[in-house]
N, C-alpha and C positions, 0 to 999 in steps of 0.2 A: 276374498275367496281362500278356500284352504290348499297349501302348497302339501304337495303327496310327497311321500319320502318313502322310499323302497330302499328295503337291504336285500343284499345278492352275495351271496357265497357258495361255490363251486364243492365245496367239499361239504357240504350239509344239504339232508333231506329235506324235501318240504316239509312235513311235521317241524323239524331240528329249525328249521329257520321260522316257523312261525313262533315256534318257542323263545326266539333271540326276540323275535319280536315284539312279544310278551314282556321279556324283559326289559327291553329299549322303550318299551311305553312305560313300566313300573318307575324305572326310573328317569322318565323325563317327569312325571308326574310326581315322584317326591322329591328330588332334585333339583327343579329348574320351575320358572312362572310360563314355561312354553304350555300352549293347549295343545292335548294331542287325542284325537280319536280314532275309534275304529271307523275304518269306511264298509258303508252300507254293503251287505251280499246275499244273494238269490240264496233263497233256500230257509231252512227252519231249525232249531235246535237239533247240536249234533252237525251239522254239518261240516262237511273236512275245510268247506273253501273252494272259491273260484280261486284256478291257478294265476287269475290276473290279481286278484288281492294278499295271495301270500307274500307275508316279507313288507305290505304296506299299512301305513300309517296316514291319517290327517292332521299337517300341523297348521297353527298360528301364529305365524315368524312376526307379529304386529311388536311388541313390546322392543323396545332399546337392547336390551341386552340379550336380544333373544339369539342373536350368532354367536356369540360367546359362550354361551349356554348350549346350547347344540356342538360348538366345538369339544367343549367338554367330555360330554357324553360320547362324544365320536371316539375321543381320543382311550376314554375306558374302555369301549368295545372294542379299538381296534387292540388294543394291548390283550384284551382275552383272545382274538382272533387276527392275525395281520391281515387274513384273505375277505376279511366283511369289505363289499363297498356298500357306498351309500349313494342314492339317486334322488335329487331333489327334483320337482317337477311342478310346474307353473300351468294353469288352465289355459295360457297363450302358448303354449310350447315350448318354451325356455325350459332348459334343464342343466341342471351342474353334477356332477358324479366327483365324489370326495373318496380316495381311500387313503389307506394307513400311511403311506407317503408323504402324502399332502398335510398333515398336524403336527409330522415332526420336525425340527430344527431351523431351518431358514425356510422351510416353505409355510410353515404356522402362519406367520403375519399375513401372506398372499393369500392363502387358503380363508381366513378370518376376513379379509377385505373383501373374497369374491362371494363369500355367505353374505356378507352386508348387504353387497351390491346386490344379490338377486332377491334379498329379501324388501330391499328397499324398491323393487321394480312392482311389485305387486302393487293391484290397485282394488 
């Protein structure tokens, strides 16, 4: 089952947040082996998107290097805007939220371990 990734940033409009999500998607596709896709959304071409899907991607965290790859992408995006928050959600209701301070200094290894545990808990 895919993991739902949701980006949050209170300083961005929904349109800006969706643009940031597109940048995040492109970075994942270009720089990692993490499989990412857009959630299906109701509406046709030109639809602005359902508020529940703005800032959302679906990820497959099956590869062994997925956690490290994701952390590296998170770090790059947090450097651009430290108010971004990322939440990963599994179908079983488990969630983990990562903020800029979680990928700095001493917190980095703990965050990486948490993300690996979270990814390993998928069935």
